[in-house]
C-alpha positions in Angstrom: -0.2 0.1 0.0 2.2 2.4 0.9 5.7 2.7 -1.0 8.7 3.7 0.2 11.4 5.4 -2.0 14.8 5.2 -0.7 17.3 7.5 -1.6 19.0 5.2 -4.5 15.9 6.0 -6.2 16.2 9.6 -5.9 19.4 9.6 -6.8 18.4 7.9 -10.3 16.0 10.1 -11.2 17.9 13.3 -10.6 20.7 11.5 -13.0 18.1 10.8 -15.7 16.9 14.7 -15.7 20.4 15.8 -15.8 21.3 13.4 -18.8 18.3 14.6 -20.9 18.9 18.3 -20.0 22.7 17.6 -21.5 21.1 16.0 -24.8 19.2 19.1 -25.0 21.9 21.5 -24.8 24.2 19.0 -27.1 21.7 19.4 -29.5 20.8 23.4 -29.3 24.5 23.9 -29.3 25.3 21.4 -32.7 22.0 23.5 -34.6 23.2 26.8 -33.2 26.7 25.7 -34.8 25.3 24.2 -37.9 23.4 27.9 -38.6 26.6 29.5 -37.7 28.8 27.7 -40.2 26.3 28.0 -43.3 25.9 32.2 -42.1 30.1 32.3 -42.2 30.1 30.2 -45.6 27.5 32.7 -47.6 29.5 35.9 -45.7 32.4 34.3 -47.3 30.8 33.8 -51.1 29.6 37.3 -51.0 32.6 38.7 -49.9 35.0 37.1 -52.5 32.0 38.3 -55.1 32.1 41.6 -53.8 36.1 41.4 -53.6 36.5 40.7 -57.5 34.1 43.1 -58.8 35.9 45.8 -56.7 38.9 44.5 -58.3 37.6 44.4 -61.6 36.8 47.8 -61.3 39.9 49.1 -60.5 41.8 47.0 -62.6 39.8 46.3 -66.1 40.8 49.9 -67.4 42.0 51.5 -70.5 45.1 53.4 -71.1 45.8 56.0 -73.9 48.8 55.3 -76.2 48.4 58.2 -78.3 45.7 60.8 -79.5 45.5 62.3 -83.0 43.5 64.6 -84.8 42.8 64.8 -88.5 43.0 68.2 -89.9 40.8 70.1 -92.6 41.6 73.9 -93.1 41.6 75.5 -89.8 39.7 72.3 -88.0 40.0 69.1 -86.7 37.1 67.1 -88.4 37.8 63.7 -86.7 39.7 62.1 -83.7 41.5 58.6 -83.1 42.3 57.7 -79.5 44.7 54.7 -79.6 44.2 52.6 -76.3 45.8 49.6 -75.1 44.7 47.1 -71.9 46.4 49.2 -68.1 48.5 47.0 -66.8 47.1 44.2 -64.6 43.8 44.6 -66.6 41.9 41.7 -67.9 40.0 41.0 -71.1 37.9 44.4 -72.4 35.5 44.6 -75.1 35.0 47.7 -76.1 31.8 47.1 -77.8 29.8 47.2 -74.6 31.8 50.3 -74.0 30.5 53.9 -73.3 31.6 56.8 -73.8 31.1 60.8 -72.8 32.6 63.1 -74.6 32.6 66.7 -72.5 33.7 69.3 -75.2 33.1 73.0 -76.2 29.6 72.5 -77.3 28.3 70.2 -74.5 28.0 66.5 -73.2 27.4 63.5 -75.3 27.1 60.0 -74.2 28.6 57.8 -77.1 28.1 54.0 -77.6 30.0 51.9 -80.2 28.6 51.7 -83.9 27.5 47.9 -83.7 25.3 48.8 -80.2 22.2 49.8 -80.2 22.2 53.5 -78.5 22.7 56.8 -79.4 22.6 58.7 -82.4 26.5 59.7 -82.4 28.7 56.6 -82.2 32.5 55.9 -81.6 33.9 52.9 -84.4 37.4 50.7 -83.6 39.8 49.7 -85.5 42.3 47.4 -84.5 45.7 48.9 -84.9 47.5 45.6 -83.3 45.5 42.5 -82.5 46.7 39.2 -81.5 43.9 37.3 -82.4 40.7 37.6 -84.7 38.6 39.6 -82.1 37.4 42.6 -83.6 36.7 45.0 -80.6 38.6 43.2 -77.5 41.6 44.0 -75.9 42.8 40.6 -74.6 46.5 40.9 -74.5 49.1 43.4 -73.6 50.4 44.1 -77.0 46.7 44.7 -78.6 46.2 48.1 -80.1 42.7 49.6 -81.3 41.8 53.3 -82.4 38.8 54.7 -81.2 37.3 57.0 -83.8 35.4 59.9 -83.6 33.9 61.4 -86.8 32.7 65.0 -85.4 31.2 65.8 -88.4 28.8 62.8 -88.2 25.3 63.6 -87.7 24.5 64.6 -84.3 28.3 64.6 -83.6 29.3 67.8 -81.8 30.9 69.7 -84.8 34.4 70.6 -85.7 37.1 71.6 -83.1 38.8 75.1 -83.5 42.2 75.7 -82.7 42.7 75.7 -78.5 39.6 74.1 -77.6 39.5 71.3 -75.1 37.8 67.8 -75.2 37.8 65.5 -72.2 36.5 61.8 -73.1 35.7 59.3 -69.9 35.8 55.7 -71.2 33.8 53.5 -69.2 34.3 49.9 -69.4 31.3 47.0 -69.0 33.0 46.2 -65.6 32.6 50.0 -64.4 36.2 51.2 -64.7 36.6 54.7 -65.9 39.4 56.0 -68.2 39.8 60.0 -68.7 41.3 61.7 -71.1 41.8 64.8 -71.6 43.3 66.6 -74.9 43.6 70.0 -76.4 43.7 71.3 -79.6 47.0 73.4 -80.7 46.3 77.4 -80.9 47.7 77.0 -84.3 47.4 74.0 -86.6 48.9 75.3 -90.1 48.5 73.5 -93.4 48.8 70.2 -91.2 46.8 67.2 -92.1 47.3 65.9 -88.7 47.9 66.7 -85.4 48.6 65.2 -82.0 46.5 66.0 -79.5 
């Protein structure tokens, strides 16, 4: 009728309760560790992706080799900017680039002649090309001319003596190269002039 609980039975029940609490704590710790590991892996992949994009914005730039103006009368009617990859740059496709032309008659945003976009466009011609790519700088030895026909429809018009222009070439990766040139004060009887 009456049951008496001895001291040994009480100790056994307390031990089982402690074991259950311990197992629950281990399970919670394991779940928390799994969540932390997954979050750390996600953040690491995001930071690597961001680092690569930032690196491309800094390194995938163009470098000016020379800028030449074609002269007719006492005006520059066309400009050719020869460019190459900047040191450490990856592959740069000029067809996907945009150029901001900031000149005496205002600002224009140009796209490549092969791309749909603005009315006044720029064109590219290979000067030195290590492969058959028509618009891609993918070797440090590659050289391309970026051609601006100032007399073209919707173009800014010819440049006069002493006028300055700044162009900003934005590559697909977001890198920007600024080039500033000035027409000499006297063009004389020259057919071409370095700007």
